[in-house]
The first five atom37 places (N, CA, C, CB, O) and aatype in JSON, in Angstrom:
{
  "aatype": [20, 20, 20, 20, 20, 20, 20, 20, 20, 20, 20, 20, 20, 20, 20, 20, 20, 20, 20, 20, 20, 20, 20, 20, 20, 20, 20, 20, 20, 20, 20, 20, 20, 20, 20, 20, 20, 20, 20, 20, 20, 20, 20, 20, 20, 20, 20, 20, 20, 20, 20, 20, 20, 20, 20, 20, 20, 20, 20, 20, 20, 20, 20, 20, 20, 20, 20, 20, 20, 20, 20, 20, 20, 20, 20, 20, 20, 20, 20],
  "atom_mask": [
    [1, 1, 1, 1, 1],
    [1, 1, 1, 1, 1],
    [1, 1, 1, 1, 1],
    [1, 1, 1, 1, 1],
    [1, 1, 1, 1, 1],
    [1, 1, 1, 1, 1],
    [1, 1, 1, 1, 1],
    [1, 1, 1, 1, 1],
    [1, 1, 1, 1, 1],
    [1, 1, 1, 1, 1],
    [1, 1, 1, 1, 1],
    [1, 1, 1, 1, 1],
    [1, 1, 1, 1, 1],
    [1, 1, 1, 1, 1],
    [1, 1, 1, 1, 1],
    [1, 1, 1, 1, 1],
    [1, 1, 1, 1, 1],
    [1, 1, 1, 1, 1],
    [1, 1, 1, 1, 1],
    [1, 1, 1, 1, 1],
    [1, 1, 1, 1, 1],
    [1, 1, 1, 1, 1],
    [1, 1, 1, 1, 1],
    [1, 1, 1, 1, 1],
    [1, 1, 1, 1, 1],
    [1, 1, 1, 1, 1],
    [1, 1, 1, 1, 1],
    [1, 1, 1, 1, 1],
    [1, 1, 1, 1, 1],
    [1, 1, 1, 1, 1],
    [1, 1, 1, 1, 1],
    [1, 1, 1, 1, 1],
    [1, 1, 1, 1, 1],
    [1, 1, 1, 1, 1],
    [1, 1, 1, 1, 1],
    [1, 1, 1, 1, 1],
    [1, 1, 1, 1, 1],
    [1, 1, 1, 1, 1],
    [1, 1, 1, 1, 1],
    [1, 1, 1, 1, 1],
    [1, 1, 1, 1, 1],
    [1, 1, 1, 1, 1],
    [1, 1, 1, 1, 1],
    [1, 1, 1, 1, 1],
    [1, 1, 1, 1, 1],
    [1, 1, 1, 1, 1],
    [1, 1, 1, 1, 1],
    [1, 1, 1, 1, 1],
    [1, 1, 1, 1, 1],
    [1, 1, 1, 1, 1],
    [1, 1, 1, 1, 1],
    [1, 1, 1, 1, 1],
    [1, 1, 1, 1, 1],
    [1, 1, 1, 1, 1],
    [1, 1, 1, 1, 1],
    [1, 1, 1, 1, 1],
    [1, 1, 1, 1, 1],
    [1, 1, 1, 1, 1],
    [1, 1, 1, 1, 1],
    [1, 1, 1, 1, 1],
    [1, 1, 1, 1, 1],
    [1, 1, 1, 1, 1],
    [1, 1, 1, 1, 1],
    [1, 1, 1, 1, 1],
    [1, 1, 1, 1, 1],
    [1, 1, 1, 1, 1],
    [1, 1, 1, 1, 1],
    [1, 1, 1, 1, 1],
    [1, 1, 1, 1, 1],
    [1, 1, 1, 1, 1],
    [1, 1, 1, 1, 1],
    [1, 1, 1, 1, 1],
    [1, 1, 1, 1, 1],
    [1, 1, 1, 1, 1],
    [1, 1, 1, 1, 1],
    [1, 1, 1, 1, 1],
    [1, 1, 1, 1, 1],
    [1, 1, 1, 1, 1],
    [1, 1, 1, 1, 1]
  ],
  "atom_positions": [
    [[-23.27, -4.44, -0.46], [-21.9, -3.67, -0.78], [-22.15, -2.89, -1.93], [-20.62, -4.62, -1.06], [-22.8, -3.3, -2.9]],
    [[-21.56, -1.62, -1.8], [-21.69, -0.77, -2.93], [-20.63, -1.11, -3.91], [-21.63, 0.66, -2.54], [-19.53, -1.43, -3.48]],
    [[-20.87, -1.06, -5.23], [-20.11, -1.15, -6.37], [-19.41, 0.06, -6.73], [-20.89, -1.55, -7.39], [-20.02, 1.12, -6.9]],
    [[-18.07, -0.04, -6.87], [-17.17, 1.06, -7.13], [-17.18, 1.11, -8.69], [-15.66, 0.85, -6.48], [-16.91, 0.11, -9.36]],
    [[-17.51, 2.4, -9.28], [-17.5, 2.49, -10.81], [-16.22, 3.43, -11.18], [-19.01, 3.18, -11.42], [-15.69, 4.27, -10.46]],
    [[-15.91, 3.07, -12.42], [-14.62, 3.88, -12.82], [-15.2, 5.39, -13.15], [-13.76, 3.15, -14.27], [-16.37, 5.62, -13.47]],
    [[-14.18, 6.34, -13.02], [-14.61, 7.78, -13.22], [-15.02, 8.02, -14.7], [-13.41, 8.8, -12.81], [-14.4, 7.38, -15.54]],
    [[-15.88, 8.75, -15.05], [-16.24, 9.09, -16.45], [-15.12, 10.14, -16.97], [-17.81, 9.74, -16.51], [-14.57, 10.94, -16.21]],
    [[-14.89, 10.04, -18.19], [-13.89, 10.96, -18.72], [-13.96, 12.33, -18.26], [-13.96, 10.99, -20.1], [-12.9, 12.89, -17.99]],
    [[-15.24, 13.07, -18.1], [-15.37, 14.31, -17.55], [-14.81, 14.37, -16.01], [-16.83, 14.68, -17.66], [-14.08, 15.26, -15.57]],
    [[-15.26, 13.34, -15.33], [-14.99, 13.3, -13.76], [-13.42, 13.22, -13.73], [-15.76, 11.89, -12.89], [-12.76, 13.97, -13.02]],
    [[-12.92, 12.38, -14.45], [-11.41, 12.18, -14.5], [-10.72, 13.55, -14.83], [-11.0, 11.07, -15.63], [-9.83, 14.0, -14.11]],
    [[-11.16, 14.14, -15.89], [-10.55, 15.42, -16.19], [-10.6, 16.41, -15.31], [-11.01, 15.92, -17.22], [-9.63, 17.16, -15.2]],
    [[-11.75, 16.56, -14.53], [-11.85, 17.6, -13.59], [-11.15, 17.35, -12.26], [-13.22, 17.87, -13.37], [-10.8, 18.31, -11.57]],
    [[-10.93, 16.12, -11.88], [-10.05, 15.64, -10.8], [-8.6, 15.82, -11.08], [-10.3, 14.21, -10.52], [-7.84, 16.3, -10.24]],
    [[-8.2, 15.42, -12.33], [-6.82, 15.67, -12.74], [-6.41, 17.09, -12.85], [-6.57, 15.05, -14.01], [-5.29, 17.45, -12.49]],
    [[-7.39, 18.01, -13.38], [-7.02, 19.5, -13.42], [-6.88, 20.03, -12.02], [-8.12, 20.38, -14.2], [-6.06, 20.91, -11.79]],
    [[-7.7, 19.51, -11.01], [-7.67, 20.07, -9.63], [-6.29, 19.6, -9.17], [-8.92, 19.54, -8.63], [-5.62, 20.36, -8.47]],
    [[-5.88, 18.48, -9.5], [-4.46, 18.09, -9.0], [-3.24, 18.62, -9.56], [-4.3, 16.75, -9.13], [-2.17, 18.7, -8.96]],
    [[-3.49, 19.01, -10.88], [-2.42, 19.71, -11.53], [-2.43, 21.06, -11.31], [-2.41, 19.51, -12.87], [-1.34, 21.61, -11.48]],
    [[-3.43, 21.81, -10.95], [-3.57, 23.17, -10.75], [-4.32, 23.47, -9.52], [-4.19, 23.77, -11.87], [-5.47, 23.9, -9.64]],
    [[-3.78, 23.28, -8.27], [-4.53, 23.39, -7.09], [-4.77, 24.77, -6.79], [-3.9, 22.73, -5.99], [-4.07, 25.66, -7.26]],
    [[-5.97, 25.01, -5.83], [-6.25, 26.23, -5.5], [-5.23, 26.74, -4.66], [-7.47, 26.3, -4.95], [-4.71, 25.94, -3.89]],
    [[-4.78, 28.07, -4.65], [-3.96, 28.61, -3.83], [-4.48, 28.59, -2.25], [-3.71, 29.92, -4.38], [-5.59, 29.06, -1.98]],
    [[-3.75, 28.11, -1.4], [-4.19, 28.01, -0.01], [-4.93, 26.75, 0.26], [-5.04, 29.16, 0.36], [-5.21, 26.51, 1.44]],
    [[-5.31, 25.88, -0.71], [-6.07, 24.75, -0.54], [-5.17, 23.61, 0.0], [-6.75, 24.41, -1.85], [-3.94, 23.63, 0.13]],
    [[-6.2, 22.44, 0.32], [-5.51, 21.4, 0.81], [-4.47, 20.55, -0.14], [-6.5, 20.61, 1.31], [-3.49, 19.92, 0.27]],
    [[-4.92, 20.66, -1.44], [-4.07, 20.1, -2.49], [-2.89, 20.77, -2.64], [-4.69, 20.07, -3.73], [-1.85, 20.11, -2.76]],
    [[-2.86, 22.23, -2.64], [-1.52, 22.82, -2.59], [-0.7, 22.46, -1.52], [-1.59, 24.16, -2.57], [0.5, 22.24, -1.66]],
    [[-1.49, 22.38, -0.16], [-0.5, 22.05, 0.94], [0.03, 20.7, 0.76], [-1.13, 22.15, 2.33], [1.18, 20.5, 1.17]],
    [[-0.63, 19.72, 0.21], [-0.02, 18.45, -0.06], [1.04, 18.46, -1.14], [-1.06, 17.51, -0.41], [1.91, 17.59, -1.05]],
    [[1.09, 19.23, -2.08], [2.1, 19.38, -3.01], [3.16, 19.98, -2.4], [1.72, 20.07, -4.13], [4.28, 19.52, -2.55]],
    [[2.93, 21.1, -1.63], [4.12, 21.82, -0.79], [4.83, 20.84, 0.0], [3.6, 22.96, 0.24], [6.06, 20.87, 0.07]],
    [[4.13, 19.96, 0.62], [4.62, 18.94, 1.64], [5.47, 17.91, 0.83], [3.35, 18.18, 2.46], [6.39, 17.39, 1.45]],
    [[5.3, 17.57, -0.41], [6.05, 16.6, -1.25], [5.15, 15.53, -1.81], [7.16, 15.95, -0.45], [5.69, 14.54, -2.31]],
    [[3.97, 15.62, -1.77], [3.08, 14.54, -2.38], [3.24, 14.78, -3.89], [1.45, 14.63, -1.9], [3.38, 15.93, -4.3]],
    [[3.23, 13.7, -4.73], [3.44, 13.68, -6.26], [2.07, 13.45, -6.74], [4.51, 12.51, -6.82], [1.57, 12.32, -6.79]],
    [[1.46, 14.53, -7.09], [0.0, 14.43, -7.59], [-0.17, 13.66, -8.79], [-0.58, 15.74, -7.88], [-1.24, 13.13, -9.07]],
    [[0.99, 13.6, -9.59], [1.02, 12.71, -10.77], [0.76, 11.32, -10.58], [2.23, 12.77, -11.39], [0.16, 10.7, -11.46]],
    [[1.15, 10.77, -9.53], [1.01, 9.45, -9.04], [-0.55, 9.13, -8.82], [1.85, 9.31, -7.71], [-1.08, 8.08, -9.16]],
    [[-1.16, 10.17, -8.23], [-2.6, 10.11, -7.83], [-3.32, 10.26, -9.25], [-3.05, 11.37, -6.68], [-4.29, 9.54, -9.5]],
    [[-2.9, 11.09, -10.09], [-3.69, 11.09, -11.48], [-3.52, 9.67, -12.22], [-3.08, 12.33, -12.53], [-4.48, 9.12, -12.77]],
    [[-2.36, 9.17, -12.18], [-2.14, 7.77, -12.66], [-3.15, 6.72, -12.12], [-0.74, 7.34, -12.28], [-3.77, 6.02, -12.93]],
    [[-3.35, 6.57, -10.77], [-4.27, 5.76, -10.2], [-5.54, 6.07, -10.51], [-4.15, 5.73, -8.94], [-6.32, 5.12, -10.44]],
    [[-6.06, 7.3, -10.88], [-7.3, 7.68, -11.15], [-7.63, 7.14, -12.54], [-7.42, 9.15, -11.03], [-8.79, 6.78, -12.78]],
    [[-6.63, 7.05, -13.49], [-6.82, 6.61, -14.68], [-7.26, 4.98, -14.65], [-5.54, 6.93, -15.44], [-7.77, 4.45, -15.64]],
    [[-7.06, 4.4, -13.65], [-7.2, 2.94, -13.47], [-8.72, 2.6, -13.04], [-6.12, 2.42, -12.34], [-9.28, 3.4, -12.28]],
    [[-9.31, 1.62, -13.42], [-10.63, 1.29, -12.84], [-10.36, 0.77, -11.33], [-11.42, 0.13, -13.78], [-9.26, 0.35, -10.97]],
    [[-11.48, 0.84, -10.5], [-11.3, 0.28, -9.18], [-10.71, -1.14, -9.07], [-12.56, 0.28, -8.53], [-9.94, -1.45, -8.15]],
    [[-11.1, -1.97, -10.04], [-10.66, -3.31, -10.17], [-9.17, -3.4, -10.44], [-11.42, -3.98, -11.24], [-8.43, -4.2, -9.88]],
    [[-8.8, -2.5, -11.37], [-7.12, -2.42, -11.64], [-6.41, -1.94, -10.53], [-6.68, -1.42, -12.83], [-5.28, -2.34, -10.24]],
    [[-7.14, -0.98, -9.79], [-6.28, -0.48, -8.49], [-6.09, -1.64, -7.56], [-7.04, 0.76, -7.62], [-5.01, -1.85, -7.01]],
    [[-7.21, -2.44, -7.36], [-7.17, -3.48, -6.41], [-6.13, -4.53, -6.85], [-8.55, -4.08, -6.23], [-5.41, -5.1, -6.04]],
    [[-6.1, -4.77, -8.14], [-5.01, -5.84, -8.52], [-3.6, -5.34, -8.28], [-5.12, -6.26, -10.06], [-2.74, -6.11, -7.85]],
    [[-3.33, -4.02, -8.57], [-2.08, -3.41, -8.23], [-1.67, -3.37, -6.89], [-2.05, -2.18, -8.65], [-0.48, -3.46, -6.6]],
    [[-2.67, -3.24, -5.93], [-2.49, -3.33, -4.63], [-2.22, -4.61, -4.01], [-3.48, -2.83, -4.11], [-1.37, -4.76, -3.13]],
    [[-3.0, -5.58, -4.54], [-2.82, -7.14, -4.12], [-1.35, -7.53, -4.76], [-4.2, -8.26, -4.82], [-0.68, -8.39, -4.19]],
    [[-0.92, -6.99, -5.77], [0.5, -7.4, -6.36], [1.57, -6.92, -5.37], [0.8, -6.71, -7.88], [2.46, -7.59, -4.86]],
    [[1.3, -5.68, -5.21], [2.16, -4.91, -4.27], [2.27, -5.52, -2.8], [1.61, -3.47, -4.19], [3.32, -5.48, -2.17]],
    [[1.2, -6.02, -2.36], [1.18, -6.54, -1.16], [1.83, -7.95, -1.12], [-0.15, -6.52, -0.71], [2.53, -8.34, -0.19]],
    [[1.53, -8.66, -2.25], [2.38, -9.94, -2.5], [3.75, -9.8, -2.52], [2.09, -10.55, -3.72], [4.45, -10.65, -1.97]],
    [[4.26, -8.79, -3.12], [5.77, -8.59, -3.43], [6.2, -8.2, -1.99], [6.15, -7.36, -4.68], [7.19, -8.81, -1.6]],
    [[5.69, -7.36, -1.18], [6.08, -7.0, 0.1], [6.27, -8.22, 1.03], [5.09, -6.07, 0.65], [7.24, -8.49, 1.73]],
    [[5.11, -8.9, 0.87], [5.29, -10.28, 1.81], [6.32, -11.12, 1.47], [4.1, -11.21, 1.78], [6.95, -11.73, 2.33]],
    [[6.58, -11.21, 0.18], [7.79, -12.07, -0.23], [9.08, -11.42, 0.31], [7.9, -12.22, -1.85], [9.96, -12.12, 0.81]],
    [[9.19, -10.02, 0.2], [10.44, -9.55, 0.74], [10.56, -9.84, 2.28], [10.57, -8.03, 0.46], [11.57, -10.27, 2.84]],
    [[9.39, -9.54, 2.86], [9.48, -9.82, 4.51], [9.69, -11.17, 4.7], [8.15, -9.45, 5.39], [10.39, -11.45, 5.68]],
    [[9.27, -12.11, 4.03], [9.63, -13.58, 4.11], [11.24, -13.82, 3.98], [8.84, -14.38, 2.89], [11.88, -14.49, 4.79]],
    [[11.72, -13.27, 3.0], [13.07, -13.32, 2.83], [13.99, -12.73, 3.82], [13.31, -12.8, 1.7], [15.09, -13.21, 4.12]],
    [[13.47, -11.67, 4.32], [14.14, -10.97, 5.35], [14.09, -11.87, 6.68], [13.48, -9.54, 5.55], [15.07, -11.93, 7.42]],
    [[12.98, -12.5, 6.92], [12.87, -13.4, 8.14], [13.76, -14.67, 8.04], [11.36, -13.84, 8.33], [14.26, -15.13, 9.06]],
    [[13.97, -15.26, 6.84], [14.77, -16.34, 6.5], [16.26, -15.95, 6.73], [14.49, -16.77, 5.06], [16.99, -16.69, 7.4]],
    [[16.69, -14.81, 6.19], [18.0, -14.24, 6.43], [18.22, -13.93, 7.87], [18.18, -13.01, 5.63], [19.37, -14.11, 8.28]],
    [[17.49, -13.58, 8.55], [17.57, -13.13, 10.02], [17.73, -14.34, 10.88], [16.27, -12.32, 10.5], [18.41, -14.31, 11.9]],
    [[17.05, -15.51, 10.42], [17.29, -16.84, 11.11], [18.58, -17.37, 10.81], [16.28, -17.86, 10.73], [19.25, -17.96, 11.66]],
    [[18.97, -17.17, 9.6], [20.31, -17.78, 9.21], [21.43, -16.98, 9.9], [20.52, -17.76, 7.58], [22.46, -17.57, 10.24]],
    [[21.27, -15.67, 10.13], [22.45, -14.95, 10.76], [22.33, -15.05, 12.26], [22.53, -13.41, 10.32], [23.21, -14.69, 13.03]],
    [[21.21, -15.55, 12.62], [21.08, -15.68, 14.17], [20.38, -14.46, 14.95], [22.54, -15.84, 14.79], [20.35, -14.4, 16.18]],
    [[19.79, -13.46, 14.09], [19.28, -12.33, 14.63], [17.71, -12.44, 14.85], [19.66, -11.19, 13.74], [17.08, -11.5, 15.34]]
  ]
}
């Protein structure tokens, strides 16, 4: 399995700059026009791969808890 490494400061700055200032007519500009919030992508790039996985696992755990609550409420209301 390949180990994922954090971006170097230079790699991060180049990626963030491309997200902040997309090329006219490029895919990033199309994504921004569509409504993608590139600041969220930049924030994720600030994290290490391990930190991103931890955030994803925490989000999945919270979602599963909400889904479990919805199932319990559904059974109580008879739906």
